[in-house]
C-alpha positions as CSV (number, residue, x, y, z in Angstrom):
1,X,0.0,0.0,0.0
2,X,1.6,3.4,-1.0
3,X,2.6,5.6,1.9
4,X,0.2,8.5,2.5
5,X,2.0,11.8,2.1
6,X,1.3,14.7,4.4
7,X,1.7,18.2,2.9
8,X,4.1,20.6,4.4
9,X,2.3,22.7,7.0
10,X,3.5,26.3,7.2
11,X,1.3,28.6,9.1
12,X,0.5,32.0,7.6
13,X,1.9,33.6,10.7
14,X,5.3,32.1,10.0
15,X,5.2,33.4,6.4
16,X,4.3,36.9,7.7
17,X,7.2,36.8,10.2
18,X,9.6,35.6,7.5
19,X,8.5,38.4,5.1
20,X,8.8,41.0,7.8
21,X,12.3,39.8,8.8
22,X,13.4,39.8,5.2
23,X,12.5,43.5,5.1
24,X,14.4,44.1,8.3
25,X,11.4,45.6,10.0
26,X,10.3,45.4,13.6
27,X,6.9,44.1,14.5
28,X,5.8,47.6,15.6
29,X,6.9,49.2,12.3
30,X,5.3,46.5,10.1
31,X,2.1,46.7,12.2
32,X,2.0,50.5,11.7
33,X,2.3,50.1,8.0
34,X,-0.5,47.6,8.0
35,X,-2.7,49.8,10.1
36,X,-3.1,47.2,12.9
37,X,-1.9,47.0,16.5
38,X,1.6,45.6,17.0
39,X,0.2,43.2,19.6
40,X,-2.2,41.8,17.0
41,X,0.6,41.3,14.5
42,X,2.8,39.7,17.1
43,X,0.0,37.2,18.1
44,X,-0.6,36.3,14.5
45,X,3.1,35.7,13.9
46,X,3.4,33.5,17.0
47,X,0.3,31.5,16.2
48,X,-1.6,32.8,19.2
49,X,-4.3,34.3,16.9
50,X,-5.7,32.7,13.8
51,X,-4.7,34.4,10.5
52,X,-8.1,33.7,9.0
53,X,-9.4,37.3,8.7
54,X,-9.4,38.2,5.0
55,X,-9.4,41.9,5.5
56,X,-6.6,41.9,8.1
57,X,-4.5,39.7,5.8
58,X,-5.0,42.2,2.9
59,X,-3.8,45.0,5.3
60,X,-0.8,43.0,6.3
61,X,0.1,42.1,2.7
62,X,-0.2,45.8,1.7
63,X,2.0,46.8,4.7
64,X,4.7,44.2,3.8
65,X,4.5,45.2,0.1
66,X,3.6,41.7,-1.1
67,X,0.5,39.9,-2.4
68,X,-1.9,38.0,-0.2
69,X,-1.0,34.8,-2.0
70,X,2.6,35.2,-0.8
71,X,1.3,35.1,2.7
72,X,-1.3,32.3,2.3
73,X,1.0,30.0,0.3
74,X,-1.6,29.3,-2.4
75,X,-2.1,27.0,-4.1
76,X,-2.4,24.9,-1.0
77,X,-0.9,21.4,-1.1
78,X,-3.8,19.3,0.0
79,X,-4.0,15.9,1.6
80,X,-7.2,15.3,-0.4
81,X,-6.6,13.3,-3.5
82,X,-9.5,14.9,-5.4
83,X,-8.2,18.4,-4.6
84,X,-4.8,17.3,-5.9
85,X,-6.4,16.0,-9.0
86,X,-8.2,19.3,-9.5
87,X,-4.9,21.2,-9.4
88,X,-3.3,19.0,-12.0
89,X,-5.9,20.2,-14.5
90,X,-4.8,23.8,-14.2
91,X,-2.3,23.8,-17.2
92,X,-4.9,22.5,-19.6
93,X,-7.5,25.0,-18.5
94,X,-5.0,27.8,-18.7
95,X,-3.9,26.8,-22.2
96,X,-7.6,26.7,-23.3
97,X,-8.2,30.2,-21.8
98,X,-5.2,31.6,-23.8
99,X,-6.4,29.9,-27.0
100,X,-10.0,31.0,-27.0
101,X,-9.5,34.7,-27.6
102,X,-12.2,35.8,-30.0
103,X,-9.6,37.2,-32.4
104,X,-8.0,33.8,-32.8
105,X,-9.0,31.0,-35.2
106,X,-10.7,28.0,-33.5
107,X,-8.6,25.0,-32.9
108,X,-11.3,22.3,-33.2
109,X,-14.8,21.7,-34.7
110,X,-17.7,22.3,-32.3
111,X,-20.5,19.9,-31.4
112,X,-24.1,21.1,-32.1
113,X,-25.2,24.0,-29.9
114,X,-27.8,22.0,-28.0
115,X,-25.1,19.5,-27.1
116,X,-22.8,22.2,-25.9
117,X,-25.6,23.7,-23.8
118,X,-26.1,20.3,-22.2
119,X,-22.4,20.0,-21.5
120,X,-22.4,23.5,-19.9
121,X,-25.3,22.5,-17.6
122,X,-23.4,19.4,-16.6
123,X,-20.3,21.5,-15.7
124,X,-22.4,24.0,-13.8
125,X,-23.8,21.1,-11.8
126,X,-20.3,19.8,-11.1
127,X,-19.4,23.3,-9.7
128,X,-22.5,24.5,-7.9
129,X,-24.2,21.2,-6.9
130,X,-21.2,18.9,-6.3
131,X,-18.3,21.4,-5.8
132,X,-16.2,19.0,-7.9
133,X,-13.3,21.0,-9.2
134,X,-11.5,17.9,-10.4
135,X,-14.4,17.0,-12.7
136,X,-14.8,20.6,-13.7
137,X,-11.2,21.0,-14.6
138,X,-11.2,17.8,-16.6
139,X,-14.0,18.8,-18.9
140,X,-13.6,22.6,-19.2
141,X,-10.8,22.8,-21.8
142,X,-12.8,20.9,-24.5
143,X,-16.0,22.9,-23.8
144,X,-14.1,26.2,-23.9
145,X,-12.5,25.4,-27.3
146,X,-15.8,24.1,-28.8
147,X,-17.8,27.1,-27.7
148,X,-15.0,29.3,-29.2
149,X,-15.5,27.4,-32.4
150,X,-19.3,27.6,-32.2
151,X,-19.1,31.4,-31.9
152,X,-17.3,31.5,-35.2
153,X,-19.5,28.9,-36.9
154,X,-23.1,29.7,-35.7
155,X,-23.9,32.7,-37.9
156,X,-27.5,33.7,-36.9
157,X,-27.1,31.8,-33.6
158,X,-23.8,33.5,-32.7
159,X,-25.3,35.4,-29.8
160,X,-26.7,32.2,-28.3
161,X,-23.2,30.7,-28.6
162,X,-21.7,33.8,-27.0
163,X,-24.0,33.6,-24.0
164,X,-23.1,30.0,-23.4
165,X,-19.4,30.9,-23.9
166,X,-19.4,33.6,-21.3
167,X,-21.0,31.3,-18.7
168,X,-18.4,28.6,-19.5
169,X,-15.5,31.2,-19.1
170,X,-17.0,32.2,-15.8
171,X,-16.8,28.6,-14.7
172,X,-13.1,28.8,-15.7
173,X,-12.7,31.8,-13.3
174,X,-14.4,29.8,-10.6
175,X,-12.1,26.8,-11.2
176,X,-8.8,28.7,-11.4
177,X,-9.6,30.8,-8.3
178,X,-10.8,27.6,-6.5
179,X,-7.5,25.8,-7.1
180,X,-5.5,28.8,-5.9
181,X,-4.4,30.5,-9.1
182,X,-5.8,34.1,-9.1
183,X,-3.5,35.2,-12.0
184,X,-5.2,32.7,-14.2
185,X,-8.6,33.8,-12.8
186,X,-7.8,37.2,-14.2
187,X,-7.3,35.7,-17.7
188,X,-10.8,34.2,-17.4
189,X,-12.2,37.5,-16.3
190,X,-10.7,39.3,-19.3
191,X,-12.2,36.7,-21.6
192,X,-15.6,37.3,-20.0
193,X,-15.3,41.0,-20.7
194,X,-14.3,40.4,-24.3
195,X,-17.3,38.1,-24.9
196,X,-19.6,40.5,-23.1
197,X,-18.5,43.3,-25.4
198,X,-19.3,41.1,-28.4
199,X,-22.8,40.4,-27.1
200,X,-23.3,44.2,-26.4
201,X,-25.8,43.5,-23.6
202,X,-25.7,45.7,-20.5
203,X,-26.5,42.7,-18.3
204,X,-23.7,40.7,-19.8
205,X,-21.3,43.6,-19.4
206,X,-22.3,43.8,-15.8
207,X,-21.7,40.0,-15.5
208,X,-18.2,40.5,-16.8
209,X,-17.5,43.3,-14.3
210,X,-18.8,41.1,-11.5
211,X,-16.3,38.5,-12.6
212,X,-13.5,41.0,-12.5
213,X,-14.6,42.2,-9.0
214,X,-14.6,38.6,-7.8
215,X,-11.0,38.1,-8.9
216,X,-10.0,41.3,-7.0
217,X,-11.7,40.3,-3.8
218,X,-10.2,36.8,-4.1
219,X,-6.8,38.4,-4.2
220,X,-7.4,40.8,-1.3
221,X,-7.6,43.9,-3.6
222,X,-10.8,45.4,-2.1
223,X,-10.4,48.9,-3.4
224,X,-10.2,48.0,-7.1
225,X,-13.1,45.6,-6.5
226,X,-15.2,48.4,-5.0
227,X,-14.3,50.7,-8.0
228,X,-15.3,48.0,-10.5
229,X,-18.6,47.1,-8.7
230,X,-19.6,50.7,-8.2
231,X,-19.0,51.5,-11.9
232,X,-20.9,48.4,-13.0
233,X,-23.9,49.3,-10.8
234,X,-24.0,52.8,-12.2
235,X,-23.7,51.5,-15.8
236,X,-26.5,48.9,-15.3
237,X,-28.8,51.4,-13.6
238,X,-28.4,53.8,-16.5
239,X,-30.4,51.3,-18.6
240,X,-34.1,50.5,-18.2
241,X,-34.6,48.0,-15.3
242,X,-35.4,44.4,-16.3
243,X,-36.2,41.1,-14.6
244,X,-32.9,39.6,-15.9
245,X,-30.9,42.6,-14.8
246,X,-32.1,42.7,-11.2
247,X,-30.2,39.6,-9.9
248,X,-27.1,41.0,-11.6
249,X,-27.7,44.4,-9.9
250,X,-28.1,42.7,-6.5
251,X,-25.0,40.6,-6.7
252,X,-23.0,43.7,-7.7
253,X,-24.4,45.6,-4.7
254,X,-23.3,42.7,-2.5
255,X,-19.7,42.6,-3.7
256,X,-19.6,46.4,-3.4
257,X,-20.7,46.1,0.2
258,X,-18.1,43.4,0.9
259,X,-15.4,45.4,-0.8
260,X,-16.3,48.6,1.1
261,X,-16.0,46.6,4.4
262,X,-12.6,45.4,3.2
263,X,-11.4,49.0,2.9
264,X,-12.9,49.9,6.3
265,X,-15.8,52.0,4.8
266,X,-18.4,50.7,7.2
267,X,-21.1,53.2,6.4
268,X,-20.7,52.6,2.7
269,X,-20.8,48.9,3.2
270,X,-24.0,49.2,5.3
271,X,-25.6,51.3,2.5
272,X,-24.7,48.9,-0.2
273,X,-25.9,45.9,1.9
274,X,-29.2,47.7,2.4
275,X,-29.6,48.3,-1.3
276,X,-28.8,44.6,-2.0
277,X,-31.4,43.6,0.6
278,X,-34.0,45.7,-1.1
279,X,-33.2,44.3,-4.5
280,X,-33.4,40.7,-3.0
281,X,-36.9,41.5,-1.6
282,X,-37.9,42.5,-5.1
283,X,-36.4,39.4,-6.9
284,X,-36.9,36.7,-4.4
285,X,-34.7,33.6,-4.7
286,X,-33.2,33.3,-8.2
287,X,-30.9,31.1,-10.2
288,X,-30.2,33.5,-13.1
289,X,-26.6,33.1,-14.5
290,X,-26.0,30.7,-11.5
291,X,-25.6,33.8,-9.3
292,X,-28.2,32.4,-6.8
293,X,-29.0,35.9,-5.8
294,X,-31.9,36.4,-3.4
295,X,-32.7,37.0,0.3
296,X,-30.8,33.9,1.4
297,X,-27.6,34.6,-0.5
298,X,-27.7,38.3,0.6
299,X,-27.7,37.2,4.2
300,X,-24.9,34.7,3.6
301,X,-22.8,37.6,2.2
302,X,-23.6,39.7,5.3
303,X,-22.4,36.9,7.6
304,X,-19.2,36.9,5.6
305,X,-18.8,40.7,6.0
306,X,-19.3,40.5,9.7
307,X,-16.9,37.6,10.2
308,X,-14.0,39.6,8.8
309,X,-15.0,43.2,9.2
310,X,-17.2,43.4,12.3
311,X,-18.3,41.7,15.4
312,X,-18.2,37.9,15.2
313,X,-21.0,37.8,17.7
314,X,-23.2,39.7,15.3
315,X,-22.1,37.3,12.5
316,X,-23.4,34.4,14.6
317,X,-26.7,36.2,15.3
318,X,-27.1,36.9,11.5
319,X,-26.3,33.3,10.8
320,X,-29.1,32.1,13.1
321,X,-31.6,33.8,10.8
322,X,-30.3,32.0,7.6
323,X,-31.9,28.8,6.3
324,X,-29.1,27.5,4.1
325,X,-31.5,24.9,2.5
326,X,-33.3,27.8,0.9
327,X,-30.5,28.2,-1.6
328,X,-29.9,25.4,-4.1
329,X,-26.2,25.9,-4.5
330,X,-24.2,23.6,-2.2
331,X,-21.1,25.8,-2.6
332,X,-23.0,28.7,-1.1
333,X,-24.3,26.5,1.7
334,X,-20.7,25.4,2.4
335,X,-19.6,29.1,2.5
336,X,-22.4,29.7,5.1
337,X,-21.2,26.9,7.4
338,X,-17.6,27.8,6.9
339,X,-18.0,31.4,7.8
340,X,-20.4,30.7,10.7
341,X,-17.8,28.3,12.0
342,X,-15.1,31.0,11.7
343,X,-17.3,33.4,13.6
344,X,-18.0,30.9,16.4
345,X,-14.3,30.2,16.7
346,X,-13.6,33.9,17.1
347,X,-15.7,33.9,20.3
348,X,-13.0,31.8,22.0
349,X,-15.4,29.8,24.3
350,X,-15.3,26.0,24.7
351,X,-19.0,25.7,23.7
352,X,-18.6,28.0,20.7
353,X,-15.5,26.0,19.7
354,X,-17.5,22.8,19.7
355,X,-20.1,24.4,17.5
356,X,-17.4,25.8,15.2
357,X,-16.0,22.4,14.6
358,X,-19.5,21.1,13.8
359,X,-20.0,23.9,11.3
360,X,-16.6,23.3,9.6
361,X,-17.4,19.6,9.4
362,X,-20.7,20.3,7.7
363,X,-19.0,22.7,5.3
364,X,-16.5,20.0,4.5
365,X,-19.2,17.4,3.9
366,X,-21.0,19.7,1.4
367,X,-17.8,20.8,-0.5
368,X,-14.8,18.8,0.5
369,X,-12.5,19.9,-2.3
370,X,-13.2,23.6,-1.6
371,X,-12.9,23.4,2.2
372,X,-9.8,21.2,2.2
373,X,-8.0,23.9,0.2
374,X,-9.5,26.9,1.9
375,X,-7.0,29.2,3.5
376,X,-9.6,30.5,6.0
377,X,-10.8,27.1,7.0
378,X,-7.3,25.9,7.5
379,X,-6.3,28.8,9.7
380,X,-9.5,28.6,11.7
381,X,-9.0,24.9,12.3
382,X,-5.4,25.6,13.3
383,X,-6.5,28.0,16.0
384,X,-9.2,25.5,17.2
385,X,-6.6,22.7,17.4
386,X,-4.2,24.8,19.5
387,X,-7.0,25.4,22.0
388,X,-8.2,21.7,21.8
389,X,-4.6,20.5,22.5
390,X,-4.6,22.6,25.7
391,X,-8.0,21.1,26.7
392,X,-6.9,17.6,25.6
393,X,-10.1,17.1,23.5
394,X,-11.2,17.2,19.9
395,X,-10.8,13.9,18.1
396,X,-13.2,15.0,15.3
397,X,-11.3,18.3,15.0
398,X,-8.0,16.4,14.7
399,X,-9.4,14.3,11.9
400,X,-10.5,17.5,10.1
401,X,-7.1,19.1,10.6
402,X,-5.4,16.1,9.2
403,X,-7.6,16.3,6.0
404,X,-6.8,20.1,5.9
405,X,-3.1,19.4,6.2
406,X,-2.8,21.2,9.5
407,X,-0.2,19.9,11.9
408,X,-0.4,20.1,15.7
409,X,1.2,22.7,17.8
410,X,5.0,23.1,17.2
411,X,7.2,22.7,20.2
């Protein structure tokens, strides 16, 4: 039986300390540059505070003049075989994204458009229902190339092919970001924008801007994301309102709220969140463009905002008002459980820690590949494990940490 390999476990705090020392800076100086207290930075470096706050990590990266990815160590080496398989598909997906520029000649013949639409639906199910990045990465390159060819061949049906194409490229953004390659996610976002311009539909242009904003937030670049989302909202609202445009408007308002929270503009974030809530009340639960915008997803986004930008106790209270089963996307339900678990862990109480572990285990069951390569889940589990070691409890947590590739406390 082959020996099971355990990935190298290097905490984010250790990477932060190494980067700071490379610059020759004191903890106090680096903390001042990041806009956080030196005691907070010191605790993160020493592993006494979990480095799972997205907004704080972005501040630290800016202060240390590096990218968030340099601190998080993405792509994460996972102990999960399916997550490893998902990462091996990245070169093929990247090559396809480069090849499918609309100004290039197609490299293969396409299947009939109905067959390509059925394939797209299958891949969307792999992503949003099963969170299967390995399966998604395996099938994406062919679909991207065939839709590229279909756009060139379909004549009167070119717009229909373009609309399928933009949704497939969005899946490529989801895949590349999900396996920890934000640079490749930006290639996908640019392809989305190129296709949207060819369609010349304000809703599709907004969809492309949403994709760009997602790439920015995924890389800790909250100010550019806020700029992109604000401009996209204004552009979309300059056109007559439509049933198809409202879910797009709402999701842009949500990412604007999240990004505003990331740059410490709490009032702006609250205003954007209120607008998104009002839009959700008007639309109800939707599945348009697989955005899953509606009251439930709006509340899940608000939980995420409070976890990293506000009071974790408030995040827990907000989470109690969410019925995750009201949203059909398993990946969004997994996000709800992951972020609620992170909020509970921040409370630092034994009973809350036990609930946090249950939440993380539920998230893992819903989307194992995503959670086992999640920076935030790994760092939250690390902090929980440190406390569990001191209490000599937590067999379920230790199993989770093993699957996440988190080692025990270093001596």
